KOLLUM-805815 format. One record per residue (C-alpha): residue in one letter; x, y, z. Coordinates in nm, 4 decimals, decimal comma. Each point is the difference from the previous one (the first is absolute). Example, Ala and Ser with C-alpha at 12.3 -4.5 7.8 and 13.67 -1.06 7.14 Angstrom:
// KOLLUM-805815
a 1,2300 -0,4500 0,7800 $
s 0,1370 0,3440 -0,0660 $
END
This chain:
// KOLLUM-805815
x 0,0000 0,0000 0,0000 $
x 0,2890 0,2348 0,0754 $
x 0,1319 -0,0455 -0,3520 $
x -0,3389 0,0881 -0,1503 $
x -0,0112 0,3190 0,2077 $
x 0,3579 0,0867 -0,0989 $
x -0,0836 -0,0603 -0,3667 $
x -0,3088 0,2195 0,0225 $
x 0,2028 0,2712 0,1741 $
x 0,2708 -0,0164 -0,2677 $
x -0,2671 0,0190 -0,2715 $
x -0,1615 0,3079 0,1517 $
x 0,3386 0,1646 0,0574 $
x 0,1101 -0,0666 -0,3574 $
x -0,3273 0,1343 -0,1353 $
x 0,0184 0,3035 0,2273 $
x 0,3540 0,0836 -0,1068 $
x -0,0980 -0,0345 -0,3633 $
x -0,3250 0,1937 0,0144 $
x 0,0388 0,2628 0,2682 $
x 0,3651 0,0890 0,0405 $
x 0,2018 0,2312 -0,2154 $
x 0,2751 -0,2619 -0,0260 $
x -0,1404 -0,1647 -0,3132 $
x 0,0046 0,2423 -0,2917 $
x -0,1412 -0,2331 -0,2658 $
x -0,2719 -0,2072 0,1608 $
x -0,0505 -0,3549 -0,1259 $
x -0,3436 -0,0429 -0,1500 $
x -0,0520 -0,3612 0,1045 $
x 0,1185 0,0329 0,3592 $
x -0,3058 -0,1561 0,1638 $
x 0,0122 -0,3012 -0,2340 $
x 0,3718 -0,0474 0,0611 $
x -0,0398 0,0217 0,3776 $
x -0,2934 -0,2416 -0,0041 $
x 0,1855 -0,2590 -0,2076 $
x 0,3148 0,0283 0,2110 $
x -0,1835 -0,0130 0,3330 $
x -0,2243 -0,2939 -0,0928 $
x 0,2783 -0,2107 -0,1483 $
x 0,2345 0,0814 0,2876 $
x -0,2631 -0,1023 0,2542 $
x -0,0757 -0,3232 -0,1867 $
x 0,3650 -0,0944 -0,0369 $
x 0,0815 0,0889 0,3609 $
x -0,2780 -0,2137 0,1437 $
x 0,0882 -0,2895 -0,2322 $
x 0,3681 0,0078 0,0939 $
x -0,0679 0,0710 0,3675 $
x -0,2377 -0,2949 0,0270 $
x 0,2764 -0,2256 -0,1363 $
x 0,2442 0,1455 0,2517 $
x -0,2399 -0,0494 0,2923 $
x -0,0503 -0,3643 -0,0935 $
x 0,3743 -0,0436 0,0294 $
x 0,0200 -0,1044 -0,3611 $
x 0,3502 -0,0736 -0,1167 $
x -0,0803 0,1440 -0,3411 $
x -0,0603 0,3531 0,1335 $
x 0,2935 0,1429 -0,1950 $
x -0,1053 -0,1727 -0,3204 $
x -0,3567 0,1247 0,0342 $
x 0,1233 0,3544 0,0641 $
x 0,2325 -0,0075 -0,3018 $
x -0,2759 -0,1368 -0,2237 $
x -0,2311 0,2818 0,1109 $
x 0,2727 0,2556 -0,0749 $
x 0,0403 -0,1366 -0,3533 $
x -0,3783 -0,0106 -0,0485 $
x -0,0359 0,3598 0,1234 $
x 0,2713 0,1197 -0,2353 $
x -0,1710 -0,1657 -0,2974 $
x -0,3493 0,1198 0,0917 $
x 0,1197 0,3502 0,0831 $
x 0,1953 0,0159 -0,3251 $
x -0,3168 -0,0747 -0,1950 $
x -0,1930 0,2494 0,2136 $
x 0,2502 0,2801 -0,0662 $
x -0,0109 -0,0666 -0,3747 $
x -0,3808 0,0244 0,0097 $
x 0,0197 0,3229 0,2040 $
x 0,2474 0,1495 -0,2470 $
x -0,2118 -0,0964 -0,2995 $
x -0,3195 0,1261 0,1668 $
x 0,1431 0,3451 0,0670 $
x 0,2988 0,0744 -0,2236 $
x 0,0251 0,3745 0,0744 $
x 0,0397 -0,0732 0,3721 $
x 0,2030 -0,3192 -0,0324 $
x 0,3018 0,1333 0,1886 $
x -0,1806 0,1303 0,3126 $
x -0,2111 -0,3169 0,0145 $
x 0,3018 -0,2307 -0,0356 $
x 0,2075 0,1929 0,2542 $
x -0,2923 0,0024 0,2427 $
x -0,0392 -0,3753 -0,0462 $
x 0,3694 -0,0583 0,0755 $
x -0,0142 0,2152 0,3128 $
x -0,3100 -0,1848 0,1184 $
x 0,1524 -0,3369 -0,0847 $
x 0,3090 0,0736 0,2071 $
x -0,2076 0,1348 0,2894 $
x -0,2302 -0,3028 0,0146 $
x 0,2858 -0,2472 -0,0500 $
x 0,1980 0,1556 0,2850 $
x -0,3099 -0,0141 0,2194 $
x -0,0559 -0,3668 -0,0876 $
x 0,3621 -0,0974 0,0681 $
x 0,0036 0,1823 0,3345 $
x -0,3123 -0,1805 0,1190 $
x 0,1195 -0,3399 -0,1247 $
x 0,3375 0,0521 0,1655 $
x -0,1561 0,1083 0,3292 $
x -0,2298 -0,3015 -0,0139 $
x 0,2894 -0,2358 -0,0596 $
x 0,1854 0,1393 0,3030 $
x -0,2933 -0,0932 0,2250 $
x 0,0323 -0,3683 -0,0820 $
END
């Protein structure tokens, strides 16, 4: 549950920085879609991998690495679709996606690492 709250907080913070701060000069047009895709897939992958870790499965590392490869492939396709859907704003959308991807991946790794220390 803590991870879901942290993911929601990160989503709101990312959206707030994009929409309401003066930091972003060229706002991505598909920011809500990008955040939704990243948050949902990160939550799904985290709970899948974390359930394997909690069961004490020996294949935890393999499952995590497979999910990383799957995310890279799925996200690659997603970014291509985003770029094709909005060519004039391809750069802000792609950069925003990368920033979000790194943020959610760091969040996921921190929670998985903290969970593994408890065992």
